[in-house]
C-alpha atoms as one frame of an Amber mdcrd trajectory, in Angstrom:
protein
-211.091 -57.262 166.995-208.517 -57.965 169.282-206.222 -55.216 167.864-208.910
 -52.687 168.372-209.409 -53.591 172.239-205.814 -53.396 173.021-205.897 -49.995
 170.876-208.852 -48.543 173.383-207.093 -49.970 176.364-203.863 -48.098 175.466
-205.689 -44.988 174.751-207.577 -45.270 178.090-204.305 -45.931 180.041-202.708
 -43.248 178.098-205.806 -40.841 179.382-205.218 -41.987 183.044-201.369 -41.087
 183.193-201.959 -37.671 181.203-204.839 -36.852 183.889-202.186 -37.756 186.791
-199.657 -35.725 185.305-202.060 -32.919 185.043-203.006 -32.975 188.479-199.206
 -33.503 189.743-198.236 -30.385 187.699-201.169 -28.480 189.092-200.164 -28.719
 192.761-196.453 -28.322 192.150-195.034 -25.110 191.887-191.796 -23.065 192.222
-190.893 -20.844 195.260-193.029 -17.996 195.727-190.133 -15.294 196.894-186.697
 -15.488 198.117-185.385 -13.030 200.448-181.566 -12.115 201.004-179.956 -10.274
 203.869-175.848  -9.894 203.879-174.900  -8.648 207.328-171.882  -6.896 205.484
-169.441  -9.139 207.605-169.594 -12.717 206.536-173.154 -14.140 206.806-176.113
 -14.341 204.138-179.278 -15.078 205.421-181.578 -16.951 202.744-185.509 -17.216
 203.309-187.424 -19.217 200.905-191.009 -19.184 200.850-192.607 -22.134 199.224
-195.964 -22.906 200.707-196.658 -26.753 200.805-199.318 -29.195 202.330-196.552
 -31.717 202.939-192.748 -31.101 203.088-191.834 -34.762 203.187-193.286 -34.909
 199.376-192.997 -31.367 198.030-190.081 -29.173 199.444-187.181 -27.160 198.159
-184.629 -29.529 197.448-181.681 -27.162 196.549-180.233 -23.781 197.408-177.382
 -22.799 195.203-175.524 -19.158 196.203-172.975 -17.661 193.646-171.020 -14.859
 194.171-170.075 -12.976 190.961-170.941 -16.156 188.916-168.855 -18.477 190.894
-170.519 -21.084 193.098-169.632 -20.443 196.558-172.306 -22.756 198.341-174.762
 -25.229 197.638-177.323 -27.199 200.056-179.509 -29.997 199.065-182.500 -31.284
 201.075-184.691 -34.156 201.494-187.798 -32.667 203.036-188.847 -28.998 204.088
-189.084 -28.211 207.713-192.331 -25.989 207.826-195.283 -25.309 205.514-194.109
 -21.914 204.555-190.792 -22.285 203.576-187.378 -22.432 204.982-184.467 -20.243
 206.192-180.714 -21.058 205.962-177.397 -19.026 206.905-174.575 -19.234 204.621
-171.163 -18.044 205.702-169.400 -16.281 202.367-166.836 -14.375 203.905-166.423
 -10.500 203.616-167.856  -9.459 200.117-166.836  -6.118 198.687-169.231  -3.469
 197.547-170.382  -4.107 194.127-170.081  -7.922 194.295-173.313  -9.522 192.976
-174.882 -12.491 194.937-177.297 -14.458 193.217-179.442 -17.162 195.149-181.168
 -20.109 193.218-183.764 -22.341 194.977-185.077 -25.402 193.328-188.466 -27.205
 193.859-188.016 -30.866 193.933-191.422 -31.221 191.796-191.425 -28.424 189.372
-189.432 -24.974 188.880-187.074 -22.525 190.576-186.694 -19.247 191.589-183.430
 -16.823 191.424-183.020 -13.548 192.961-179.892 -11.261 192.967-178.366  -8.794
 195.735-175.522  -6.561 194.900-173.413  -5.507 197.879-173.973  -1.981 198.789
């Protein structure tokens, strides 16, 4: 009899954790959009759109910038300054036409988004 009671309690506890996991996953989401703007001289402006209710708990935790496949900049965050996302400026130096900039933004809870820009 005792073994059956423990099994039921374990199943109930597992179900509670499963529901909690589903609710957490449902509220977490990757960034919605990344906009890049390169000034042609050396500055890349990165705007990450990631709407959240509480930027201290759900935020963009990392932005990674690659040029032609090589990581040239990386920033880590422990919160998100605004409810719609964040904007950062990266100094990349002068890039040549045809070079590819790839930016990845990572959510601290779930998912990431990447976008590319080819220097004209």
